C-alpha positions in Angstrom: 94.4 96.1 94.5 97.9 95.4 95.5 101.1 96.8 94.1 104.7 95.5 94.5 107.4 98.0 93.9 110.8 96.6 93.2 113.8 98.9 93.3 113.8 102.6 94.1 115.4 104.6 96.8 115.3 103.2 100.3 114.6 106.7 101.7 111.5 107.0 99.6 110.0 103.8 101.0 107.3 105.6 103.0 106.6 108.1 100.1 106.0 105.2 97.7 103.5 103.6 100.1 101.7 106.9 100.6 101.4 107.5 96.9 100.0 104.0 96.4 97.6 104.6 99.3 96.4 107.8 97.7 95.4 105.9 94.6 93.7 103.2 96.6 96.4 100.5 96.3 98.1 98.4 99.0 101.8 98.5 98.4 104.9 96.4 99.3 108.2 98.0 98.6 111.5 96.0 98.0 114.5 98.2 97.5 116.8 95.3 98.0 116.4 91.5 97.5 115.5 89.8 100.8 116.4 86.2 101.4 112.8 85.0 101.1 111.7 87.3 98.3 109.5 84.6 96.6 107.5 84.2 99.8 107.2 87.9 100.7 106.0 89.0 97.2 102.6 87.4 97.5 100.2 87.7 94.6 100.1 91.3 93.4 97.9 92.7 90.7 100.6 95.1 89.5 104.4 95.1 89.8 106.5 98.2 89.2 110.2 97.7 88.5 112.4 100.7 88.9 115.2 99.4 86.6 117.8 102.1 87.3 118.2 101.2 91.0 117.9 97.4 91.0 120.1 94.5 90.2 119.5 92.4 87.1 119.1 89.3 89.3 116.3 91.0 91.3 114.5 92.1 88.1 114.7 88.5 86.7 113.3 87.1 89.9 110.5 89.7 90.1 109.4 89.1 86.5 109.4 85.4 87.1 107.2 85.8 90.2 104.9 88.2 88.3 104.4 85.7 85.5 103.6 83.0 88.1 100.7 85.1 89.5 99.6 86.8 86.3 100.5 90.3 87.5 101.0 93.3 85.1 104.6 94.4 85.0 105.6 98.0 84.4 109.3 98.8 84.0 110.4 102.4 84.6 113.9 103.8 84.5 113.2 106.6 86.9 112.4 105.9 90.6 111.0 109.4 91.4 107.7 110.0 93.1 106.3 111.8 90.1 107.1 108.8 87.9 105.2 106.5 90.3 102.2 108.8 90.3 102.2 108.9 86.5 102.5 105.1 86.3 99.6 104.5 88.7 97.4 107.1 87.1 97.9 105.5 83.6 97.8 101.9 84.7 94.0 101.4 84.7 92.9 104.6 83.0 90.4 102.5 80.9 89.0 100.6 83.9 85.9 101.9 85.6 87.0 100.6 89.0 90.4 99.8 90.4 89.0 96.8 92.3 87.8 95.2 89.1 90.8 95.9 86.9 90.3 94.5 83.4 93.9 94.7 82.4 95.6 91.6 80.9 98.9 90.4 82.3 101.4 92.1 80.1 105.0 93.5 80.1 105.0 97.2 79.3 107.1 100.2 79.6 105.5 103.6 80.3 108.4 105.8 81.0 
């Protein structure tokens, strides 16, 4: 399962990836908006938006891309590592396997 993290602290880039890896997810992290964001984002299964540390333009672009590929979107104000761990542990709590996630594309806020 792939996760795209939009926003957050640039210095936490590697920690975000390690946390995702510990849950069995592949992660792409975008602290800033690259020029070719639409091409780099790919087709994730889950998109995490750290709304405190990201521009409104990047949030709008990320949500648009998530709706294009039917990805679940989770918005979180905090960009801490504990917040990310909580989001990932709660995301598919009802699913038996992360590879076969039964979640519907939705917009939700968990923190």
